[in-house]
C-alpha positions as CSV (number, residue, x, y, z in Angstrom):
1,M,-37.9,-35.2,10.6
2,S,-34.4,-35.8,11.7
3,M,-32.5,-38.9,12.3
4,R,-29.1,-40.4,12.8
5,I,-27.7,-42.1,9.8
6,D,-25.1,-44.3,9.0
7,I,-22.2,-42.6,6.8
8,A,-21.8,-45.7,4.6
9,A,-25.6,-45.4,4.0
10,I,-25.5,-41.7,2.8
11,S,-24.4,-41.7,-1.2
12,L,-23.2,-38.4,-2.6
13,D,-25.6,-36.6,-5.2
14,V,-24.3,-37.1,-8.5
15,A,-26.7,-34.3,-9.6
16,N,-25.0,-31.9,-7.0
17,F,-25.2,-28.4,-8.4
18,R,-21.7,-27.9,-7.3
19,H,-20.2,-29.8,-10.2
20,D,-21.2,-31.2,-13.7
21,K,-23.4,-34.3,-13.5
22,A,-21.3,-37.8,-12.4
23,T,-22.1,-41.1,-13.4
24,T,-21.1,-42.5,-10.1
25,E,-20.6,-41.5,-6.5
26,R,-16.9,-42.0,-6.8
27,D,-16.8,-39.7,-9.7
28,A,-18.9,-37.1,-7.6
29,I,-16.3,-37.7,-4.7
30,R,-13.4,-37.1,-7.4
31,F,-15.2,-34.1,-8.5
32,L,-15.1,-32.4,-5.2
33,L,-11.7,-33.6,-4.1
34,S,-10.0,-32.5,-7.1
35,D,-10.6,-29.0,-7.1
36,E,-9.5,-28.0,-3.6
37,K,-9.2,-24.5,-4.6
38,T,-12.9,-24.1,-4.7
39,H,-14.6,-27.1,-2.8
40,K,-11.7,-26.8,0.1
41,V,-12.8,-30.4,1.4
42,S,-9.3,-31.3,2.7
43,E,-9.6,-27.9,4.9
44,L,-13.1,-29.1,5.9
45,A,-11.8,-32.6,6.7
46,Q,-9.1,-30.7,9.1
47,D,-11.8,-28.8,10.8
48,I,-13.7,-32.2,11.5
49,V,-10.7,-33.7,13.0
50,D,-9.6,-30.7,15.1
51,R,-13.2,-30.1,16.3
52,Q,-13.8,-33.9,16.5
53,G,-17.0,-33.8,14.8
54,L,-19.4,-31.8,12.3
55,D,-21.2,-28.7,13.1
56,P,-24.3,-29.7,15.2
57,S,-26.0,-26.7,14.6
58,S,-26.3,-27.5,10.8
59,L,-27.7,-30.9,10.0
60,L,-27.5,-32.7,6.7
61,I,-30.3,-32.8,4.3
62,V,-30.9,-36.3,2.7
63,T,-33.5,-37.8,0.6
64,S,-34.7,-41.7,0.2
65,N,-32.5,-43.6,-2.4
66,E,-34.7,-45.0,-4.8
67,G,-32.1,-47.5,-6.1
68,N,-31.4,-48.5,-2.7
69,P,-34.5,-48.8,-0.4
70,S,-31.9,-48.9,2.9
71,G,-30.0,-46.1,1.6
72,Y,-29.9,-42.1,1.5
73,I,-28.7,-39.5,-1.4
74,A,-27.1,-36.3,0.5
75,L,-29.0,-33.0,-1.0
76,E,-27.4,-30.9,1.4
77,G,-23.9,-31.7,2.9
78,N,-22.0,-33.4,-0.2
79,R,-18.7,-31.7,1.0
80,R,-19.2,-33.2,4.4
81,I,-20.0,-36.5,3.2
82,A,-17.1,-36.6,0.8
83,A,-14.8,-35.3,3.6
84,L,-15.9,-38.1,5.9
85,K,-15.7,-40.7,3.3
86,A,-12.1,-39.9,2.3
87,L,-11.2,-39.8,6.2
88,M,-12.4,-43.2,6.3
89,T,-10.8,-44.5,2.9
90,P,-7.7,-42.3,2.1
91,D,-7.4,-44.1,-1.2
92,L,-10.5,-42.1,-2.4
93,A,-8.1,-38.9,-2.5
94,K,-5.3,-40.8,-4.2
95,G,-4.1,-38.4,-7.2
96,T,-5.8,-35.3,-5.7
97,P,-4.4,-32.0,-4.2
98,G,-5.5,-33.4,-0.4
99,E,-4.1,-36.9,-1.1
100,T,-1.6,-36.1,1.7
101,T,-3.9,-34.4,4.3
102,F,-6.3,-37.3,3.9
103,K,-3.3,-39.9,4.6
104,S,-2.2,-37.9,7.7
105,L,-5.5,-37.2,9.0
106,S,-7.0,-40.7,8.8
107,P,-5.3,-42.1,11.6
108,K,-6.3,-39.3,13.8
109,F,-10.0,-39.3,12.6
110,L,-10.7,-43.4,12.7
111,P,-10.4,-43.2,16.9
112,L,-13.0,-40.7,16.8
113,N,-15.3,-43.4,16.0
114,I,-17.8,-41.1,13.9
115,T,-19.6,-43.7,11.8
116,S,-23.1,-41.6,11.7
117,V,-24.3,-38.3,11.2
118,E,-27.4,-36.4,12.2
119,C,-29.7,-35.6,9.1
120,V,-33.2,-34.1,8.0
121,V,-35.1,-36.4,5.7
122,L,-36.9,-34.6,3.2
123,G,-38.3,-34.8,-0.6
124,R,-36.2,-33.3,-3.3
125,T,-38.8,-30.3,-4.0
126,E,-39.3,-29.5,-0.4
127,A,-35.3,-29.8,0.4
128,A,-34.7,-27.2,-2.5
129,I,-36.5,-24.7,-0.7
130,W,-34.4,-24.6,2.4
131,I,-31.1,-25.4,0.4
132,K,-31.6,-22.4,-1.4
133,R,-31.8,-20.2,1.5
134,K,-28.5,-21.7,2.6
135,H,-26.4,-21.1,-0.8
136,Y,-28.3,-18.2,-2.5
137,K,-26.9,-14.8,-1.3
138,G,-29.3,-12.6,0.5
139,M,-32.7,-13.6,-0.7
140,G,-34.2,-10.5,0.7
141,G,-33.3,-11.6,4.3
142,A,-34.7,-15.0,3.8
143,G,-31.5,-16.6,3.5
144,I,-28.1,-16.6,5.1
145,V,-26.8,-13.0,5.3
146,A,-23.1,-13.0,5.5
147,W,-21.5,-10.9,8.2
148,N,-19.9,-7.5,7.3
149,A,-16.5,-6.3,8.7
150,V,-17.9,-4.9,11.8
151,A,-19.9,-7.9,12.7
152,T,-16.7,-10.1,11.9
153,A,-14.6,-7.9,14.1
154,R,-17.1,-8.2,17.2
155,S,-17.3,-12.0,16.9
156,D,-13.4,-12.0,16.7
157,A,-13.2,-9.7,19.8
158,S,-15.6,-12.0,21.7
159,E,-12.8,-14.7,21.3
160,G,-9.9,-12.4,22.3
161,N,-8.8,-11.3,19.0
162,Y,-9.0,-7.5,18.7
163,T,-8.6,-5.3,15.8
164,R,-7.1,-1.9,16.1
165,W,-9.9,-0.2,14.2
166,M,-12.5,-1.6,16.5
167,T,-10.4,-0.7,19.5
168,A,-10.1,3.0,18.3
169,L,-13.8,3.1,17.6
170,A,-14.6,1.8,21.2
171,Y,-11.9,4.3,22.5
172,L,-14.0,7.3,20.9
173,E,-17.4,6.1,22.3
174,K,-15.9,5.6,25.7
175,H,-15.0,9.2,25.7
176,E,-18.4,10.3,24.3
177,I,-17.5,11.1,20.7
178,G,-20.0,9.6,18.2
179,A,-18.4,6.8,16.1
180,E,-21.4,5.5,14.2
181,I,-20.7,7.5,11.1
182,I,-17.1,6.9,11.1
183,R,-17.7,3.0,11.5
184,E,-20.1,3.0,8.5
185,S,-17.6,4.9,6.4
186,I,-14.6,2.7,7.0
187,A,-16.7,-0.5,6.9
188,S,-15.4,-1.2,3.5
189,K,-11.6,-0.6,4.0
190,T,-11.1,-1.9,7.3
191,T,-8.0,-3.8,6.0
192,T,-6.5,-0.4,5.0
193,V,-7.4,1.3,8.2
194,E,-6.0,-1.6,10.2
195,R,-2.7,-1.3,8.3
196,V,-2.2,2.1,9.2
197,L,-3.1,1.8,12.7
198,G,-0.7,-1.2,13.0
199,S,2.1,1.0,11.7
200,S,5.1,1.3,14.3
201,H,4.9,5.1,13.7
202,I,1.4,5.5,15.1
203,A,3.4,4.9,18.7
204,S,7.0,6.5,18.0
205,V,5.2,9.7,16.0
206,L,1.8,9.9,17.9
207,G,2.2,8.2,21.2
208,L,-0.8,6.0,20.5
209,N,-0.1,2.6,22.4
210,F,-2.6,-0.4,21.1
211,D,-1.8,-3.9,23.1
212,K,-3.3,-7.3,22.2
213,S,-5.9,-7.2,24.9
214,G,-7.9,-4.6,23.2
215,N,-6.7,-1.7,25.1
216,L,-5.4,1.8,23.8
217,T,-3.0,3.8,26.1
218,P,-1.9,7.5,25.5
219,E,2.1,7.8,26.0
220,N,1.6,11.0,28.0
221,G,-1.8,10.0,29.8
222,D,-4.1,12.4,28.3
223,E,-6.9,10.2,27.3
224,K,-9.1,13.3,26.0
225,A,-6.4,14.4,23.6
226,A,-5.8,10.8,22.3
227,A,-9.5,10.6,21.6
228,F,-9.6,13.8,19.4
229,L,-6.4,12.4,17.8
230,L,-7.9,9.1,17.0
231,Q,-11.1,11.1,15.6
232,A,-9.2,13.1,13.2
233,I,-7.0,10.2,12.1
234,L,-10.4,7.8,11.5
235,E,-12.2,10.9,9.9
236,A,-9.5,11.5,7.5
237,M,-9.6,7.8,6.5
238,S,-13.2,7.6,6.5
239,A,-13.5,10.5,3.9
240,K,-14.6,9.4,0.1
241,S,-11.6,10.8,-1.1
242,F,-9.2,8.5,0.8
243,V,-8.0,5.6,-1.2
244,E,-5.7,2.8,-0.2
245,T,-2.8,4.0,-2.6
246,R,-2.2,6.7,-0.1
247,V,-0.8,4.4,2.7
248,S,0.2,1.5,0.2
249,S,3.9,1.8,1.4
250,A,5.6,2.2,4.6
251,N,6.9,5.5,3.5
252,R,3.4,6.9,2.6
253,Q,2.0,5.4,5.9
254,L,4.7,7.6,7.8
255,E,3.7,10.7,5.3
256,F,0.2,10.2,6.3
257,I,0.6,9.8,10.0
258,N,3.0,12.9,10.1
259,Q,0.1,15.0,9.4
260,F,-1.4,14.5,12.7
261,S,2.1,15.1,14.7
262,A,0.9,18.4,15.9
263,S,-1.6,16.4,17.9
264,S,0.9,14.0,19.2
265,V,0.5,12.4,22.8
266,K,3.7,11.1,23.2
267,R,5.6,12.0,26.7
268,P,7.8,15.0,26.5
269,A,11.5,14.4,26.5
270,V,13.1,14.3,29.8
271,L,16.0,16.5,30.2
272,K,19.3,15.7,32.1
273,P,19.9,17.6,35.4
274,A,22.6,19.9,33.5
275,Q,20.2,20.7,30.7
276,Q,17.5,21.2,33.3
277,G,19.6,24.1,35.1
278,S,20.8,25.2,31.9
279,A,17.3,25.6,30.5
280,A,16.0,27.3,33.4
281,S,18.6,29.8,33.9
282,N,18.3,30.8,30.2
283,R,14.4,31.2,30.6
284,N,15.4,33.6,33.6
285,S,18.1,35.7,31.7
286,G,16.7,35.7,28.7
287,T,20.0,34.6,26.8
288,L,21.3,31.8,24.9
289,P,23.2,29.0,26.4
290,G,26.7,29.8,26.9
291,V,26.4,33.6,26.4
292,A,26.9,35.7,29.4
293,S,24.2,38.1,30.4
294,A,24.8,42.1,30.3
295,G,26.9,43.3,33.4
296,T,28.1,39.6,34.6
297,S,31.2,39.6,36.8
298,G,34.2,37.3,36.1
299,A,37.6,36.8,37.5
300,G,38.7,40.0,36.4
301,G,36.2,42.3,37.7
302,T,32.9,43.4,36.1
303,Q,33.0,42.5,32.6
304,P,31.6,45.1,29.7
305,S,28.1,44.9,29.1
306,A,26.7,43.5,25.8
307,A,23.7,43.7,23.9
308,P,21.7,40.5,25.1
309,L,21.1,38.3,22.4
310,T,17.4,36.9,21.4
311,T,16.3,33.8,20.0
312,N,16.2,35.6,16.5
313,T,20.1,36.0,16.7
314,V,22.0,33.8,14.4
315,A,25.4,32.7,15.5
316,R,28.3,33.1,13.1
317,S,30.5,30.2,12.7
318,K,34.0,30.2,11.4
319,P,34.5,30.1,7.8
320,S,35.6,26.4,6.9
321,K,39.0,26.1,5.5
322,Q,38.9,24.3,2.1
323,R,40.9,21.0,2.4
324,T,43.3,20.4,-0.5
325,M,44.4,16.8,0.6
326,L,41.9,13.8,0.6
327,A,43.3,12.7,4.1
328,K,44.7,14.6,7.1
329,A,48.2,13.8,8.6
330,G,48.4,12.9,12.3
331,L,46.6,9.4,12.6
332,R,48.4,6.5,14.0
333,I,47.2,3.3,12.7
334,S,48.9,0.0,14.0
335,N,47.9,-2.2,10.9
336,H,50.4,-2.3,8.4
337,H,48.2,-2.7,5.2
338,L,45.6,0.1,6.6
339,N,48.5,2.7,7.3
340,K,50.0,1.9,3.9
341,F,46.7,2.8,2.5
342,Y,46.2,5.9,4.7
343,G,49.7,7.2,3.3
344,E,48.4,6.9,-0.1
345,L,45.4,9.1,0.8
346,R,47.6,11.9,2.4
347,G,49.3,12.3,-0.9
348,L,46.1,12.8,-3.0
349,N,45.0,16.4,-4.3
350,V,41.4,17.0,-3.8
351,E,41.2,19.5,-6.6
352,K,43.2,16.9,-9.0
353,N,41.0,13.9,-8.0
354,P,37.5,15.3,-7.6
355,H,35.9,11.6,-7.7
356,I,38.8,9.6,-6.1
357,A,36.8,9.9,-2.8
358,A,34.0,7.6,-3.8
359,A,36.5,4.8,-5.0
360,I,38.5,5.2,-1.7
361,I,35.9,4.5,0.4
362,R,35.0,1.5,-1.3
363,V,38.6,0.2,-1.4
364,F,39.0,1.1,2.5
365,L,35.6,-0.9,3.3
366,E,36.8,-3.9,1.4
367,K,40.1,-3.9,3.1
368,S,38.7,-2.9,6.5
369,S,36.1,-6.0,6.0
370,S,38.7,-8.4,5.2
371,F,40.8,-7.3,8.1
372,F,38.2,-7.4,10.7
């Protein structure tokens, strides 16, 4: 049966399996509060204050206290009772990692006027049957089975917190691409998949734009192409041979993403009007930009015909002239110090000072930084 019991009437179990057997209830409280990393009692206390009470769907299990006819012993819910008692009396947490937390939370907790909790009263033997089902893993389905990554992501999505990998899978299904096998294959590496899909290169290289509302938009509007692109990316990451180290850094993520750039759904670059006219003219004439077609007429009449250039033609550039001095003459620098430095550069022979450029650049940067 269940009943509401005063918190003060419930003692912690000195034989609680979470810690060594304690001598007194205060020792049991200290055991739980002293190891915050394991028991997280102060985090539970914060949640109790934030939610203004305990989880109503999970009742404490208590049994009669033979040493105190009017009291009870907590068999299931020792962390909750420890948190409640420390919130009521912060001195219980003195010297523990959560001392500051309980001192700051107590003034917020006391006005809530939580003095009793709903409990189920059972004997130890019967209680053990149900307690095991809460704390033993699996128990062949008889106990609590933890959510996998997919179930957790679905729960987050129901609260408006969307993961990109789930958004991507939903996008595939929306476009009638089966995603069940992919979903099962990436379930054990969703953190890695999320890291890749969260890379800025997904948008800048591939044109796939995720928003915070769980929507995915291809930059060029081609949803079908975006679905096939996503399928290729997810299938690559769902392969058994795919390991986290392949995308462990930003550079490796870019390298991985670049493999799919041929299927990018980015919007084509828009040419400026002048470029558009030039491109159209070149397409019609079959010539390269800036090259006159055969038989065109100029100011002096018809020019001699020239063999049309094709896209395979390699333009010849003028041979570069080897510089002998580190700096050319002709610059006008108003600052006296920089101008003096420039004059020194003009007198340095490159061949005689092959490594001087590196030193000069450093000095120039230092002088420029101090001046500007």
